[in-house]
C-alpha positions as CSV (number, residue, x, y, z in Angstrom):
1,M,11.4,-18.9,-39.7
2,N,11.5,-18.9,-35.6
3,I,16.2,-18.7,-35.3
4,G,16.7,-19.7,-31.0
5,I,18.0,-17.6,-29.3
6,T,20.2,-18.2,-26.2
7,P,19.2,-16.6,-22.7
8,N,21.5,-16.7,-19.6
9,L,20.1,-20.0,-18.2
10,K,21.1,-18.7,-14.7
11,I,18.9,-16.1,-15.2
12,V,16.3,-18.0,-16.6
13,D,16.2,-19.9,-13.0
14,W,16.3,-17.5,-11.2
15,A,13.7,-15.4,-12.8
16,I,11.4,-18.9,-12.0
17,G,12.3,-18.3,-8.7
18,R,11.5,-14.9,-8.6
19,A,7.8,-15.4,-9.7
20,G,7.0,-17.8,-6.6
21,Y,8.3,-21.0,-8.7
22,N,10.4,-23.8,-8.8
23,T,11.5,-25.3,-11.7
24,D,10.0,-29.0,-12.2
25,E,6.7,-26.7,-11.0
26,F,6.6,-24.4,-13.6
27,M,7.6,-27.3,-16.6
28,L,4.4,-28.6,-15.3
29,K,2.5,-25.9,-15.0
30,F,3.7,-24.3,-18.1
31,P,5.2,-28.0,-20.5
32,V,5.7,-25.8,-23.6
33,F,8.9,-24.1,-22.7
34,A,9.7,-27.8,-21.1
35,G,12.4,-28.1,-23.9
36,W,14.5,-25.6,-23.4
37,L,14.6,-25.5,-20.0
38,Q,16.1,-28.5,-19.5
39,G,18.3,-27.5,-21.9
40,D,16.9,-30.2,-25.4
41,K,16.7,-26.9,-27.8
42,L,16.7,-23.7,-27.7
43,P,13.9,-21.2,-27.3
44,T,12.9,-19.0,-30.2
45,Q,12.3,-15.0,-29.3
46,K,8.3,-15.6,-29.3
47,Q,8.7,-18.4,-26.5
48,L,11.4,-15.9,-24.7
49,E,8.8,-13.2,-24.7
50,D,6.0,-15.3,-23.8
51,F,8.0,-16.5,-20.5
52,S,9.5,-12.9,-19.8
53,Q,5.1,-11.8,-19.1
54,K,5.0,-15.6,-17.3
55,V,7.1,-14.7,-14.8
56,H,7.0,-10.8,-15.0
57,L,10.6,-9.4,-15.7
58,P,11.5,-7.3,-18.2
59,F,12.4,-9.4,-21.7
60,G,16.3,-7.8,-22.1
61,Y,16.9,-9.2,-18.3
62,L,17.1,-12.6,-19.6
63,F,20.6,-11.2,-21.2
64,L,22.3,-10.4,-18.2
65,E,25.4,-12.0,-16.9
66,Q,24.0,-11.6,-13.2
67,P,20.8,-11.4,-11.6
68,P,20.0,-7.9,-10.6
69,Q,19.6,-6.6,-6.4
70,E,16.8,-5.9,-6.3
71,K,16.4,-4.2,-2.9
72,L,14.3,-1.8,-1.7
73,A,15.1,1.4,-0.4
74,F,13.8,1.6,2.7
75,P,12.5,-0.8,5.5
76,F,9.8,-3.4,5.5
77,F,8.3,-4.2,9.0
78,R,7.1,-7.2,10.6
79,T,5.6,-7.9,13.6
80,G,8.2,-9.0,16.0
81,N,11.7,-8.1,15.7
82,T,12.1,-8.7,11.7
83,T,13.1,-6.2,9.6
84,T,12.9,-7.1,5.9
85,F,14.5,-5.4,2.6
86,Q,12.8,-7.5,0.5
87,V,9.6,-8.7,-0.2
88,S,7.4,-10.7,-2.6
89,L,7.3,-9.7,-6.6
90,N,4.1,-8.4,-7.0
91,L,5.0,-6.0,-3.3
92,Y,7.8,-5.0,-5.5
93,D,6.5,-4.7,-8.6
94,T,3.8,-2.0,-7.1
95,I,6.2,-0.3,-4.4
96,L,8.6,0.5,-8.0
97,L,5.0,1.9,-9.9
98,M,4.5,4.5,-7.0
99,Q,8.0,5.3,-6.9
100,K,7.6,6.2,-10.4
101,R,4.9,8.6,-10.2
102,Q,6.2,9.8,-7.3
103,D,9.3,10.5,-9.5
104,W,7.2,11.9,-12.1
105,L,5.9,13.9,-9.7
106,V,8.4,15.6,-7.9
107,E,10.0,16.3,-11.1
108,Y,6.2,18.3,-12.6
109,L,6.0,20.0,-9.3
110,K,9.8,21.9,-8.9
111,E,9.1,22.3,-12.6
112,N,6.0,24.2,-11.6
113,N,7.5,25.6,-8.8
114,A,5.2,23.9,-5.9
115,P,5.9,24.5,-2.6
116,Q,7.3,22.0,-0.2
117,V,4.4,20.2,2.2
118,P,5.5,22.1,5.4
119,F,5.4,19.0,7.8
120,V,7.3,16.5,5.6
121,G,10.0,15.2,8.5
122,K,8.9,18.1,10.9
123,F,8.9,15.8,14.3
124,A,12.4,13.8,12.7
125,Q,13.9,14.9,16.1
126,I,11.2,14.1,18.4
127,N,9.6,11.3,19.6
128,D,6.6,12.4,21.5
129,P,3.7,10.9,20.3
130,E,1.0,13.8,21.7
131,I,3.5,15.9,20.1
132,I,3.3,15.0,16.9
133,V,-1.0,13.5,17.2
134,A,-1.3,17.6,17.9
135,D,0.1,18.6,15.2
136,I,-1.3,15.9,12.7
137,R,-4.9,16.8,14.2
138,K,-4.9,20.4,13.5
139,T,-2.9,19.8,9.8
140,L,-5.8,17.9,8.8
141,G,-8.8,19.7,11.4
142,L,-9.7,16.6,12.8
143,E,-11.4,16.4,15.9
144,P,-10.3,14.2,18.9
145,E,-13.3,12.5,18.3
146,W,-14.3,12.8,14.7
147,A,-14.7,9.3,13.4
148,S,-17.8,8.7,16.1
149,L,-19.5,11.5,13.9
150,H,-19.7,9.5,10.4
151,K,-22.3,6.4,10.7
152,K,-20.2,4.4,8.7
153,N,-16.6,3.5,8.9
154,E,-16.4,3.7,5.0
155,E,-18.1,7.6,5.3
156,A,-14.8,7.7,8.4
157,L,-12.9,6.5,5.8
158,D,-13.4,9.0,2.7
159,H,-13.1,12.0,5.1
160,L,-10.0,10.9,6.6
161,S,-8.4,10.4,2.4
162,S,-10.2,14.0,1.5
163,R,-8.8,15.6,4.5
164,V,-5.0,13.6,3.5
165,E,-4.9,14.9,0.1
166,E,-6.2,18.3,0.7
167,A,-2.8,18.2,2.7
168,G,-0.7,17.4,-0.1
169,I,-0.5,14.1,0.6
170,F,-0.6,11.4,-2.4
171,L,-2.9,8.5,-1.6
172,S,-3.6,5.2,-3.5
173,F,-5.6,2.0,-2.9
174,N,-5.3,-1.1,-4.1
175,S,-4.9,-4.9,-3.8
176,V,-3.1,-6.0,-6.5
177,V,-0.2,-4.9,-9.1
178,E,-1.7,-1.9,-11.2
179,N,-5.1,-3.6,-12.8
180,S,-3.7,-7.1,-12.5
181,N,-6.7,-9.1,-11.2
182,K,-4.2,-11.9,-10.6
183,R,-0.9,-10.7,-8.9
184,G,-2.3,-10.1,-5.7
185,I,-0.7,-8.8,-3.1
186,A,-1.9,-10.2,0.3
187,V,-2.5,-8.1,4.0
188,E,-0.6,-10.8,6.3
189,E,2.1,-9.3,4.1
190,C,1.6,-5.4,3.4
191,R,-0.8,-3.3,5.1
192,G,0.3,-0.4,3.2
193,F,3.7,1.5,3.1
194,V,4.5,4.9,2.6
195,L,7.5,7.0,0.9
196,V,8.1,9.8,2.3
197,N,9.0,13.4,-0.2
198,T,9.3,17.0,0.4
199,Y,6.8,17.2,-2.8
200,A,4.9,14.8,-2.8
201,P,4.6,12.1,-0.2
202,F,2.9,8.8,-0.9
203,L,0.5,6.7,0.8
204,F,0.1,3.3,-0.2
205,V,-2.9,1.1,2.0
206,N,-3.6,-2.3,0.8
207,A,-7.5,-2.4,-0.4
208,A,-7.6,-6.1,0.4
209,D,-8.3,-5.0,4.2
210,S,-11.2,-3.7,6.1
211,K,-12.5,-0.4,6.7
212,A,-11.6,0.0,10.0
213,A,-8.4,-0.9,8.9
214,Q,-7.7,0.7,6.3
215,I,-8.1,4.1,8.5
216,F,-5.5,2.7,11.2
217,T,-3.0,2.1,8.3
218,I,-3.3,5.5,6.9
219,M,-2.9,6.9,10.5
220,H,0.0,5.1,10.8
221,E,1.9,5.8,7.7
222,L,1.0,9.6,8.6
223,A,3.0,9.8,11.8
224,H,5.5,8.2,9.5
225,I,5.3,11.2,7.1
226,W,6.0,13.8,9.8
227,L,8.9,11.8,11.4
228,G,10.3,11.8,7.6
229,K,10.7,7.9,7.6
230,S,9.4,5.6,4.8
231,A,8.8,2.1,5.4
232,G,6.4,-0.2,5.1
233,F,5.3,-2.8,7.2
234,D,2.4,-6.1,7.6
235,M,0.8,-5.0,10.8
236,Q,0.1,-8.5,12.1
237,Q,-2.4,-8.5,14.7
238,L,-2.5,-4.9,14.7
239,L,0.5,-5.2,16.8
240,P,3.5,-3.4,15.8
241,A,7.5,-4.3,14.8
242,D,9.7,-4.4,17.8
243,D,11.0,-0.8,16.3
244,P,11.6,2.5,18.5
245,I,10.1,4.3,15.3
246,E,6.9,1.6,14.5
247,Q,6.5,1.5,18.4
248,L,6.1,5.2,17.9
249,C,4.4,5.9,14.5
250,D,1.6,2.8,16.7
251,Q,1.5,4.9,19.4
252,V,0.2,7.7,17.2
253,A,-2.3,6.0,15.3
254,A,-3.7,4.9,18.2
255,E,-4.0,7.6,19.7
256,L,-5.4,9.6,16.8
257,L,-8.3,7.3,16.4
258,V,-9.1,6.3,19.5
259,P,-8.3,9.2,22.1
260,G,-7.2,7.5,25.7
261,V,-8.7,9.9,27.5
262,S,-12.1,9.2,25.9
263,F,-11.1,5.5,25.7
264,S,-11.5,5.3,29.4
265,R,-14.3,7.3,29.8
266,K,-16.1,5.5,26.8
267,W,-15.7,1.8,28.1
268,E,-15.9,2.7,31.6
269,E,-19.5,3.5,30.4
270,L,-20.0,0.8,27.6
271,K,-17.2,-2.1,29.0
272,D,-19.0,-3.2,25.4
273,I,-15.7,-4.2,22.7
274,P,-18.5,-4.0,19.5
275,K,-20.3,-0.9,20.7
276,L,-17.1,1.1,21.8
277,A,-16.2,-0.3,17.5
278,A,-19.3,1.3,16.9
279,Y,-18.5,4.7,17.7
280,F,-15.1,5.2,17.4
281,K,-15.4,3.7,14.0
282,V,-12.7,1.5,13.6
283,S,-12.3,-2.4,13.9
284,R,-13.2,-4.5,17.1
285,I,-9.7,-5.6,17.0
286,V,-8.8,-1.7,17.5
287,I,-10.8,-1.2,20.6
288,A,-9.2,-4.7,21.5
289,R,-5.6,-3.4,21.2
290,R,-6.9,0.5,23.1
291,A,-8.3,-2.0,25.3
292,L,-5.0,-4.1,25.6
293,D,-2.7,-0.9,25.9
294,H,-4.8,0.5,29.1
295,Q,-5.6,-3.2,30.9
296,K,-8.8,-3.7,29.9
297,I,-8.6,-7.2,29.1
298,T,-5.3,-9.9,28.8
299,K,-3.3,-11.3,26.3
300,K,-5.4,-14.0,25.8
301,E,-8.7,-11.8,25.2
302,F,-7.2,-9.7,22.9
303,F,-5.9,-12.6,20.5
304,G,-9.3,-14.4,20.6
305,W,-11.0,-10.5,19.9
306,Y,-7.6,-10.8,16.5
307,N,-9.0,-14.2,15.6
308,H,-12.5,-12.9,15.2
309,Y,-11.1,-10.0,13.3
310,K,-9.8,-12.8,10.9
311,V,-12.7,-14.8,10.1
312,K,-15.5,-11.1,9.7
313,L,-12.6,-10.2,7.4
314,Q,-12.6,-13.1,5.3
315,E,-16.5,-12.8,5.0
316,Q,-16.1,-10.0,3.4
317,K,-13.7,-11.2,0.7
318,E,-16.6,-14.1,-0.2
319,K,-19.2,-11.6,-0.2
320,A,-16.8,-8.8,-2.4
321,S,-17.9,-8.3,-5.6
322,G,-16.0,-6.7,-8.7
323,G,-17.1,-3.3,-7.9
324,D,-17.3,-0.7,-10.7
325,F,-13.9,0.0,-12.9
326,Y,-14.0,4.0,-13.2
327,L,-14.8,3.9,-9.3
328,T,-12.2,1.3,-8.4
329,Q,-9.5,3.2,-10.5
330,K,-10.4,6.5,-8.9
331,K,-9.4,4.7,-5.4
332,R,-6.2,3.1,-7.1
333,L,-4.9,6.2,-8.4
334,G,-5.6,8.9,-6.4
335,L,-7.6,11.8,-7.2
336,R,-5.3,14.2,-6.6
337,F,-2.6,12.6,-8.7
338,A,-4.8,11.9,-11.7
339,G,-5.8,15.1,-11.5
340,L,-2.1,16.3,-12.2
341,V,-1.7,13.8,-15.1
342,N,-4.7,15.2,-16.4
343,Q,-3.2,18.8,-15.8
344,A,0.1,17.8,-17.0
345,V,-0.9,16.2,-20.7
346,K,-3.3,19.8,-21.4
347,E,-0.7,21.6,-20.8
348,T,1.4,20.0,-22.6
349,Q,4.1,19.3,-20.5
350,L,3.4,15.1,-21.0
351,L,2.8,13.0,-23.9
352,Y,-0.5,10.5,-23.4
353,R,1.6,7.4,-24.0
354,D,3.5,8.3,-20.5
355,A,0.2,9.3,-19.2
356,Y,-1.2,6.1,-20.1
357,K,2.0,4.2,-18.5
358,L,1.5,6.7,-15.7
359,T,-1.7,5.9,-14.5
360,G,-3.1,2.4,-15.7
361,L,-4.9,3.4,-18.8
362,K,-4.9,3.4,-22.3
363,G,-6.9,5.2,-25.2
364,D,-10.9,5.9,-24.7
365,T,-10.7,4.4,-21.2
366,Y,-8.3,7.0,-20.2
367,Q,-10.5,9.6,-21.9
368,H,-13.9,8.5,-19.8
369,F,-12.2,8.9,-16.8
370,M,-10.6,12.1,-17.0
371,N,-13.4,13.5,-19.2
372,N,-15.9,12.0,-15.6
373,N,-13.6,13.3,-13.0
374,F,-11.9,17.0,-14.1
């Protein structure tokens, strides 16, 4: 016999809005809940469990007196002059997941006497982009025109990713909450975020973005690490927020990808945005941004290129296939992070059940992934 349970209806209403619905829409979409949401009868425990899954809320939260304060510990910058500490539920849950992985990593690395990453916050008091760019290049072993040495954007992205992880930074590419393809993270809301820590700096890159744009996002996030500032950003139209730190990180990213001296030389030679984009292995919009910065094109021309970029990005999404699950997991988890989880399990410093929670992989799937990568 199912016995009715009384949840806090204030929390129920908050949870529905938090998940992106209004109450009337929710009852139409899930009529099974309509009776108790309208107060006609009490829900059963099974109904409450189903409800908590639908709205992505821990079951126990339904009995709190007040909704919890869900606020980011770092700023999320919007293009223009807007800064927020609140984001969509899907993005919020992704940030919590990355923080959980980082928390475990920091504890594990400390217990095993790992050294701190020396460049985190190295230039907290420096606002000269050229100094920061030079140190990032030196640390990662990148030549000024490193990307032009690769034939494709994907090859340049893979090369950069390897250098970043070898330097001691953890990198995750994803466009959904963990492995839930029904819970997407829109590029328009988040191109990426960075969780700065001296033991385990974490970069998250929205995998729904183009490969060239992902490269720019990584460069922007690297600047945040060298400055010691955690942040997230949307970079609408690939333009930074009106914030001194964001402006500085944008300058660093642009110079790392398309050095000013090289750009001026190649512009005089080609004066062609598509050809320059192919040479520097960046999106055409990044080249258009550099052309705008160097007063080679007008703002009207720049926004024209941006609209073209959005159309091309949508076409890429429509052509994209599901891909190989295990190859996708490599990108979502990052091999450096997964390798340390695997090592901790083998050294009996981490239980399998906790490894499953950290990776989102279970049983044979977890074992297959680890066996084939380490």
